[in-house]
Biotite code that builds the C-alpha atoms (Angstrom):
import biotite.structure as struc

atoms = struc.array([
    struc.Atom([89.658, 221.520, 114.015], chain_id="A", res_id=1, res_name="MET", atom_name="CA", element="C"),
    struc.Atom([92.371, 219.297, 115.382], chain_id="A", res_id=2, res_name="SER", atom_name="CA", element="C"),
    struc.Atom([96.035, 219.638, 114.164], chain_id="A", res_id=3, res_name="ARG", atom_name="CA", element="C"),
    struc.Atom([95.928, 216.081, 112.870], chain_id="A", res_id=4, res_name="GLU", atom_name="CA", element="C"),
    struc.Atom([92.642, 216.738, 110.767], chain_id="A", res_id=5, res_name="MET", atom_name="CA", element="C"),
    struc.Atom([94.195, 219.847, 109.419], chain_id="A", res_id=6, res_name="ASN", atom_name="CA", element="C"),
    struc.Atom([97.131, 217.795, 108.256], chain_id="A", res_id=7, res_name="LYS", atom_name="CA", element="C"),
    struc.Atom([95.039, 215.293, 106.656], chain_id="A", res_id=8, res_name="ILE", atom_name="CA", element="C"),
    struc.Atom([92.979, 217.863, 104.875], chain_id="A", res_id=9, res_name="ILE", atom_name="CA", element="C"),
    struc.Atom([96.074, 219.598, 103.553], chain_id="A", res_id=10, res_name="SER", atom_name="CA", element="C"),
    struc.Atom([97.491, 216.298, 102.221], chain_id="A", res_id=11, res_name="LYS", atom_name="CA", element="C"),
    struc.Atom([94.111, 215.557, 100.562], chain_id="A", res_id=12, res_name="MET", atom_name="CA", element="C"),
    struc.Atom([94.144, 218.864, 98.934], chain_id="A", res_id=13, res_name="ILE", atom_name="CA", element="C"),
    struc.Atom([97.628, 218.328, 97.795], chain_id="A", res_id=14, res_name="LYS", atom_name="CA", element="C"),
    struc.Atom([96.950, 214.902, 96.353], chain_id="A", res_id=15, res_name="TYR", atom_name="CA", element="C"),
    struc.Atom([93.802, 215.870, 94.666], chain_id="A", res_id=16, res_name="ASP", atom_name="CA", element="C"),
    struc.Atom([95.256, 218.962, 93.035], chain_id="A", res_id=17, res_name="LEU", atom_name="CA", element="C"),
    struc.Atom([98.436, 217.144, 91.709], chain_id="A", res_id=18, res_name="ILE", atom_name="CA", element="C"),
    struc.Atom([96.493, 214.186, 90.463], chain_id="A", res_id=19, res_name="ALA", atom_name="CA", element="C"),
    struc.Atom([93.633, 216.412, 89.099], chain_id="A", res_id=20, res_name="GLY", atom_name="CA", element="C"),
    struc.Atom([95.966, 218.465, 87.090], chain_id="A", res_id=21, res_name="PHE", atom_name="CA", element="C"),
    struc.Atom([97.590, 215.287, 85.577], chain_id="A", res_id=22, res_name="ILE", atom_name="CA", element="C"),
    struc.Atom([94.077, 214.029, 84.724], chain_id="A", res_id=23, res_name="PHE", atom_name="CA", element="C"),
    struc.Atom([93.252, 217.288, 83.199], chain_id="A", res_id=24, res_name="VAL", atom_name="CA", element="C"),
    struc.Atom([96.178, 217.223, 80.930], chain_id="A", res_id=25, res_name="LEU", atom_name="CA", element="C"),
    struc.Atom([95.379, 213.762, 79.903], chain_id="A", res_id=26, res_name="ILE", atom_name="CA", element="C"),
    struc.Atom([91.733, 214.552, 79.260], chain_id="A", res_id=27, res_name="LEU", atom_name="CA", element="C"),
    struc.Atom([92.452, 217.589, 77.372], chain_id="A", res_id=28, res_name="SER", atom_name="CA", element="C"),
    struc.Atom([94.810, 215.542, 74.990], chain_id="A", res_id=29, res_name="ILE", atom_name="CA", element="C"),
    struc.Atom([92.077, 212.785, 74.402], chain_id="A", res_id=30, res_name="PHE", atom_name="CA", element="C"),
    struc.Atom([88.872, 214.886, 74.578], chain_id="A", res_id=31, res_name="PHE", atom_name="CA", element="C"),
    struc.Atom([89.009, 218.604, 74.978], chain_id="A", res_id=32, res_name="ASN", atom_name="CA", element="C"),
    struc.Atom([89.674, 221.216, 77.613], chain_id="A", res_id=33, res_name="LEU", atom_name="CA", element="C"),
    struc.Atom([86.021, 221.607, 78.492], chain_id="A", res_id=34, res_name="LYS", atom_name="CA", element="C"),
    struc.Atom([85.660, 217.797, 79.369], chain_id="A", res_id=35, res_name="VAL", atom_name="CA", element="C"),
    struc.Atom([88.860, 218.045, 81.341], chain_id="A", res_id=36, res_name="ALA", atom_name="CA", element="C"),
    struc.Atom([87.685, 221.172, 83.262], chain_id="A", res_id=37, res_name="LEU", atom_name="CA", element="C"),
    struc.Atom([84.342, 219.481, 84.035], chain_id="A", res_id=38, res_name="ILE", atom_name="CA", element="C"),
    struc.Atom([86.345, 216.502, 85.527], chain_id="A", res_id=39, res_name="PHE", atom_name="CA", element="C"),
    struc.Atom([88.325, 218.869, 87.595], chain_id="A", res_id=40, res_name="PHE", atom_name="CA", element="C"),
    struc.Atom([85.056, 220.550, 88.776], chain_id="A", res_id=41, res_name="LEU", atom_name="CA", element="C"),
    struc.Atom([83.730, 217.243, 89.868], chain_id="A", res_id=42, res_name="GLY", atom_name="CA", element="C"),
    struc.Atom([87.021, 216.601, 91.816], chain_id="A", res_id=43, res_name="LEU", atom_name="CA", element="C"),
    struc.Atom([86.856, 219.993, 93.517], chain_id="A", res_id=44, res_name="ILE", atom_name="CA", element="C"),
    struc.Atom([83.175, 219.555, 94.339], chain_id="A", res_id=45, res_name="VAL", atom_name="CA", element="C"),
    struc.Atom([84.143, 216.253, 95.978], chain_id="A", res_id=46, res_name="SER", atom_name="CA", element="C"),
    struc.Atom([86.925, 217.615, 97.919], chain_id="A", res_id=47, res_name="LEU", atom_name="CA", element="C"),
    struc.Atom([84.887, 220.486, 99.298], chain_id="A", res_id=48, res_name="ILE", atom_name="CA", element="C"),
    struc.Atom([82.085, 218.160, 100.123], chain_id="A", res_id=49, res_name="ASN", atom_name="CA", element="C"),
    struc.Atom([84.422, 215.857, 102.070], chain_id="A", res_id=50, res_name="THR", atom_name="CA", element="C"),
    struc.Atom([85.831, 218.855, 103.993], chain_id="A", res_id=51, res_name="ILE", atom_name="CA", element="C"),
    struc.Atom([82.462, 220.267, 104.748], chain_id="A", res_id=52, res_name="ALA", atom_name="CA", element="C"),
    struc.Atom([81.337, 216.829, 105.946], chain_id="A", res_id=53, res_name="ASN", atom_name="CA", element="C"),
    struc.Atom([84.241, 216.762, 108.347], chain_id="A", res_id=54, res_name="GLY", atom_name="CA", element="C"),
    struc.Atom([83.625, 220.189, 109.712], chain_id="A", res_id=55, res_name="LEU", atom_name="CA", element="C"),
    struc.Atom([79.857, 219.495, 110.125], chain_id="A", res_id=56, res_name="ILE", atom_name="CA", element="C"),
    struc.Atom([80.409, 216.211, 111.785], chain_id="A", res_id=57, res_name="ILE", atom_name="CA", element="C"),
    struc.Atom([82.925, 217.649, 114.264], chain_id="A", res_id=58, res_name="GLU", atom_name="CA", element="C"),
    struc.Atom([80.613, 220.615, 115.028], chain_id="A", res_id=59, res_name="TYR", atom_name="CA", element="C"),
    struc.Atom([77.433, 218.422, 115.441], chain_id="A", res_id=60, res_name="ALA", atom_name="CA", element="C"),
    struc.Atom([79.175, 215.878, 117.747], chain_id="A", res_id=61, res_name="LEU", atom_name="CA", element="C"),
    struc.Atom([80.790, 218.450, 119.968], chain_id="A", res_id=62, res_name="LYS", atom_name="CA", element="C"),
    struc.Atom([77.392, 220.520, 120.270], chain_id="A", res_id=63, res_name="ASN", atom_name="CA", element="C"),
    struc.Atom([75.031, 217.418, 120.099], chain_id="A", res_id=64, res_name="GLU", atom_name="CA", element="C"),
    struc.Atom([73.136, 218.856, 117.094], chain_id="A", res_id=65, res_name="LYS", atom_name="CA", element="C"),
    struc.Atom([72.256, 215.379, 115.395], chain_id="A", res_id=66, res_name="ASN", atom_name="CA", element="C"),
    struc.Atom([69.580, 217.039, 113.157], chain_id="A", res_id=67, res_name="MET", atom_name="CA", element="C"),
    struc.Atom([72.221, 219.269, 111.657], chain_id="A", res_id=68, res_name="LEU", atom_name="CA", element="C"),
    struc.Atom([73.950, 216.102, 110.138], chain_id="A", res_id=69, res_name="LEU", atom_name="CA", element="C"),
    struc.Atom([70.790, 214.960, 108.379], chain_id="A", res_id=70, res_name="ALA", atom_name="CA", element="C"),
    struc.Atom([69.986, 218.336, 107.050], chain_id="A", res_id=71, res_name="ILE", atom_name="CA", element="C"),
    struc.Atom([73.548, 218.862, 105.868], chain_id="A", res_id=72, res_name="SER", atom_name="CA", element="C"),
    struc.Atom([73.545, 215.525, 104.075], chain_id="A", res_id=73, res_name="TYR", atom_name="CA", element="C"),
    struc.Atom([70.398, 216.485, 102.160], chain_id="A", res_id=74, res_name="LEU", atom_name="CA", element="C"),
    struc.Atom([71.653, 220.056, 101.337], chain_id="A", res_id=75, res_name="VAL", atom_name="CA", element="C"),
    struc.Atom([75.134, 218.720, 100.105], chain_id="A", res_id=76, res_name="ARG", atom_name="CA", element="C"),
    struc.Atom([73.412, 216.083, 97.820], chain_id="A", res_id=77, res_name="ILE", atom_name="CA", element="C"),
    struc.Atom([71.197, 218.820, 96.448], chain_id="A", res_id=78, res_name="PHE", atom_name="CA", element="C"),
    struc.Atom([74.083, 221.092, 95.715], chain_id="A", res_id=79, res_name="ILE", atom_name="CA", element="C"),
    struc.Atom([76.085, 218.234, 94.001], chain_id="A", res_id=80, res_name="ILE", atom_name="CA", element="C"),
    struc.Atom([73.082, 217.408, 91.822], chain_id="A", res_id=81, res_name="ILE", atom_name="CA", element="C"),
    struc.Atom([72.335, 221.186, 91.117], chain_id="A", res_id=82, res_name="LEU", atom_name="CA", element="C"),
    struc.Atom([76.049, 221.575, 89.875], chain_id="A", res_id=83, res_name="ILE", atom_name="CA", element="C"),
    struc.Atom([75.641, 218.510, 87.745], chain_id="A", res_id=84, res_name="ALA", atom_name="CA", element="C"),
    struc.Atom([72.452, 219.769, 85.973], chain_id="A", res_id=85, res_name="LEU", atom_name="CA", element="C"),
    struc.Atom([73.968, 221.579, 83.124], chain_id="A", res_id=86, res_name="PRO", atom_name="CA", element="C"),
    struc.Atom([75.711, 218.367, 82.095], chain_id="A", res_id=87, res_name="PHE", atom_name="CA", element="C"),
    struc.Atom([72.659, 216.106, 81.940], chain_id="A", res_id=88, res_name="PHE", atom_name="CA", element="C"),
    struc.Atom([72.184, 216.713, 78.257], chain_id="A", res_id=89, res_name="ASN", atom_name="CA", element="C"),
    struc.Atom([75.781, 215.553, 77.275], chain_id="A", res_id=90, res_name="ASN", atom_name="CA", element="C"),
    struc.Atom([76.711, 212.070, 78.435], chain_id="A", res_id=91, res_name="LEU", atom_name="CA", element="C"),
    struc.Atom([80.516, 212.672, 78.100], chain_id="A", res_id=92, res_name="ILE", atom_name="CA", element="C"),
    struc.Atom([80.283, 215.783, 80.142], chain_id="A", res_id=93, res_name="GLN", atom_name="CA", element="C"),
    struc.Atom([78.060, 214.162, 82.863], chain_id="A", res_id=94, res_name="LEU", atom_name="CA", element="C"),
    struc.Atom([80.435, 211.053, 83.008], chain_id="A", res_id=95, res_name="LEU", atom_name="CA", element="C"),
    struc.Atom([83.440, 213.345, 83.310], chain_id="A", res_id=96, res_name="SER", atom_name="CA", element="C"),
    struc.Atom([81.866, 215.190, 86.181], chain_id="A", res_id=97, res_name="TYR", atom_name="CA", element="C"),
    struc.Atom([80.952, 211.979, 87.888], chain_id="A", res_id=98, res_name="ILE", atom_name="CA", element="C"),
    struc.Atom([84.346, 210.395, 87.363], chain_id="A", res_id=99, res_name="LEU", atom_name="CA", element="C"),
    struc.Atom([85.933, 213.641, 88.783], chain_id="A", res_id=100, res_name="GLY", atom_name="CA", element="C"),
    struc.Atom([83.736, 213.310, 91.768], chain_id="A", res_id=101, res_name="TYR", atom_name="CA", element="C"),
    struc.Atom([84.559, 209.637, 92.275], chain_id="A", res_id=102, res_name="VAL", atom_name="CA", element="C"),
    struc.Atom([88.309, 210.253, 91.571], chain_id="A", res_id=103, res_name="SER", atom_name="CA", element="C"),
    struc.Atom([88.725, 212.037, 94.823], chain_id="A", res_id=104, res_name="HIS", atom_name="CA", element="C"),
    struc.Atom([87.738, 208.913, 96.803], chain_id="A", res_id=105, res_name="PHE", atom_name="CA", element="C"),
    struc.Atom([90.281, 206.976, 94.651], chain_id="A", res_id=106, res_name="VAL", atom_name="CA", element="C"),
    struc.Atom([92.919, 209.477, 95.513], chain_id="A", res_id=107, res_name="PHE", atom_name="CA", element="C"),
    struc.Atom([92.030, 209.323, 99.253], chain_id="A", res_id=108, res_name="VAL", atom_name="CA", element="C"),
    struc.Atom([92.432, 205.394, 99.176], chain_id="A", res_id=109, res_name="VAL", atom_name="CA", element="C"),
    struc.Atom([95.812, 205.746, 97.314], chain_id="A", res_id=110, res_name="PHE", atom_name="CA", element="C"),
    struc.Atom([96.871, 208.234, 100.081], chain_id="A", res_id=111, res_name="TYR", atom_name="CA", element="C"),
    struc.Atom([96.037, 205.947, 102.887], chain_id="A", res_id=112, res_name="TRP", atom_name="CA", element="C"),
    struc.Atom([97.623, 202.974, 101.180], chain_id="A", res_id=113, res_name="MET", atom_name="CA", element="C"),
    struc.Atom([100.873, 205.002, 100.632], chain_id="A", res_id=114, res_name="LYS", atom_name="CA", element="C"),
    struc.Atom([100.829, 206.201, 104.257], chain_id="A", res_id=115, res_name="LYS", atom_name="CA", element="C"),
    struc.Atom([100.169, 202.562, 105.381], chain_id="A", res_id=116, res_name="GLY", atom_name="CA", element="C"),
    struc.Atom([97.316, 203.318, 107.696], chain_id="A", res_id=117, res_name="LYS", atom_name="CA", element="C"),
    struc.Atom([93.785, 202.145, 107.696], chain_id="A", res_id=118, res_name="GLY", atom_name="CA", element="C"),
    struc.Atom([90.924, 202.397, 110.182], chain_id="A", res_id=119, res_name="SER", atom_name="CA", element="C"),
    struc.Atom([92.565, 200.951, 113.147], chain_id="A", res_id=120, res_name="ASP", atom_name="CA", element="C"),
])
Protein backbone atom coordinates (compact mmCIF):
# COMPACT_ATOMS: atom_id res chain seq x y z
CA MET A 1 0.00 0.00 0.00
CA SER A 2 1.15 3.52 -0.65
CA ARG A 3 2.50 5.68 2.15
CA GLU A 4 -0.39 8.14 1.83
CA MET A 5 -2.95 5.35 2.04
CA ASN A 6 -1.26 3.97 5.17
CA LYS A 7 -1.38 7.43 6.71
CA ILE A 8 -5.09 7.81 5.92
CA ILE A 9 -5.88 4.37 7.34
CA SER A 10 -3.97 5.06 10.56
CA LYS A 11 -5.86 8.36 10.98
CA MET A 12 -9.18 6.58 10.34
CA ILE A 13 -8.34 3.99 12.97
CA LYS A 14 -7.36 6.72 15.43
CA TYR A 15 -10.53 8.76 14.90
CA ASP A 16 -12.78 5.69 15.00
CA LEU A 17 -11.26 4.37 18.21
CA ILE A 18 -11.33 7.71 20.02
CA ALA A 19 -14.89 8.56 18.96
CA GLY A 20 -15.94 4.94 19.46
CA PHE A 21 -14.74 4.89 23.06
CA ILE A 22 -16.54 8.17 23.74
CA PHE A 23 -19.77 6.76 22.33
CA VAL A 24 -19.28 3.51 24.27
CA LEU A 25 -19.06 5.51 27.50
CA ILE A 26 -22.18 7.51 26.64
CA LEU A 27 -24.18 4.45 25.56
CA SER A 28 -23.14 2.49 28.63
CA ILE A 29 -24.47 5.31 30.82
CA PHE A 30 -27.83 5.61 29.02
CA PHE A 31 -28.38 1.95 28.12
CA ASN A 32 -25.95 -0.71 29.27
CA LEU A 33 -22.50 -2.02 28.49
CA LYS A 34 -23.80 -4.74 26.16
CA VAL A 35 -25.52 -2.21 23.87
CA ALA A 36 -22.40 -0.04 23.95
CA LEU A 37 -20.15 -2.94 23.00
CA ILE A 38 -22.49 -3.93 20.16
CA PHE A 39 -22.22 -0.36 18.86
CA PHE A 40 -18.43 -0.63 19.05
CA LEU A 41 -18.58 -3.99 17.23
CA GLY A 42 -20.49 -2.32 14.38
CA LEU A 43 -17.90 0.44 14.25
CA ILE A 44 -15.00 -2.03 14.14
CA VAL A 45 -16.72 -4.17 11.47
CA SER A 46 -17.22 -1.06 9.34
CA LEU A 47 -13.60 -0.01 9.81
CA ILE A 48 -12.29 -3.46 8.86
CA ASN A 49 -14.66 -3.54 5.89
CA THR A 50 -13.37 -0.17 4.65
CA ILE A 51 -9.74 -1.23 5.00
CA ALA A 52 -10.42 -4.55 3.26
CA ASN A 53 -12.23 -2.71 0.48
CA GLY A 54 -9.22 -0.44 -0.08
CA LEU A 55 -6.78 -3.35 -0.14
CA ILE A 56 -8.94 -5.42 -2.49
CA ILE A 57 -9.53 -2.51 -4.87
CA GLU A 58 -5.81 -1.72 -4.98
CA TYR A 59 -4.92 -5.36 -5.64
CA ALA A 60 -7.65 -5.86 -8.25
CA LEU A 61 -6.74 -2.71 -10.18
CA LYS A 62 -3.01 -3.52 -10.21
CA ASN A 63 -3.58 -7.11 -11.32
CA GLU A 64 -6.66 -6.59 -13.53
CA LYS A 65 -8.83 -8.94 -11.49
CA ASN A 66 -12.24 -7.28 -11.88
CA MET A 67 -14.15 -10.41 -10.88
CA LEU A 68 -12.45 -10.27 -7.49
CA LEU A 69 -14.18 -6.94 -6.81
CA ALA A 70 -17.67 -8.36 -7.36
CA ILE A 71 -16.97 -11.47 -5.31
CA SER A 72 -15.41 -9.49 -2.47
CA TYR A 73 -18.44 -7.17 -2.25
CA LEU A 74 -20.77 -10.14 -1.90
CA VAL A 75 -18.56 -11.89 0.66
CA ARG A 76 -18.15 -8.73 2.77
CA ILE A 77 -21.91 -8.03 2.73
CA PHE A 78 -22.55 -11.63 3.75
CA ILE A 79 -20.08 -11.35 6.65
CA ILE A 80 -21.63 -8.06 7.84
CA ILE A 81 -25.10 -9.64 7.87
CA LEU A 82 -23.79 -12.81 9.50
CA ILE A 83 -22.31 -10.77 12.35
CA ALA A 84 -25.64 -8.92 12.75
CA LEU A 85 -27.75 -12.12 12.95
CA PRO A 86 -27.56 -12.52 16.76
CA PHE A 87 -29.06 -9.04 17.16
CA PHE A 88 -32.14 -9.54 14.93
CA ASN A 89 -34.36 -10.50 17.88
CA ASN A 90 -33.60 -7.35 19.85
CA LEU A 91 -34.35 -4.04 18.12
CA ILE A 92 -32.14 -1.92 20.40
CA GLN A 93 -29.16 -4.22 19.85
CA LEU A 94 -29.73 -4.31 16.09
CA LEU A 95 -30.02 -0.51 15.94
CA SER A 96 -26.89 -0.21 18.05
CA TYR A 97 -24.97 -2.43 15.60
CA ILE A 98 -26.28 -0.52 12.57
CA LEU A 99 -25.56 2.87 14.16
CA GLY A 100 -22.05 1.71 15.04
CA TYR A 101 -21.54 0.59 11.45
CA VAL A 102 -22.84 3.88 10.03
CA SER A 103 -20.95 6.00 12.56
CA HIS A 104 -17.66 5.03 10.91
CA PHE A 105 -18.75 6.89 7.78
CA VAL A 106 -19.79 9.91 9.86
CA PHE A 107 -16.35 9.94 11.47
CA VAL A 108 -14.71 9.74 8.03
CA VAL A 109 -16.73 12.76 6.88
CA PHE A 110 -15.71 14.71 10.00
CA TYR A 111 -12.08 13.77 9.41
CA TRP A 112 -12.16 15.04 5.82
CA MET A 113 -13.98 18.22 6.84
CA LYS A 114 -11.36 18.87 9.52
CA LYS A 115 -8.58 18.16 7.09
CA GLY A 116 -10.19 20.49 4.54
CA LYS A 117 -9.90 18.08 1.65
CA GLY A 118 -12.55 16.52 -0.47
CA SER A 119 -12.50 14.65 -3.71
CA ASP A 120 -10.58 17.14 -5.83
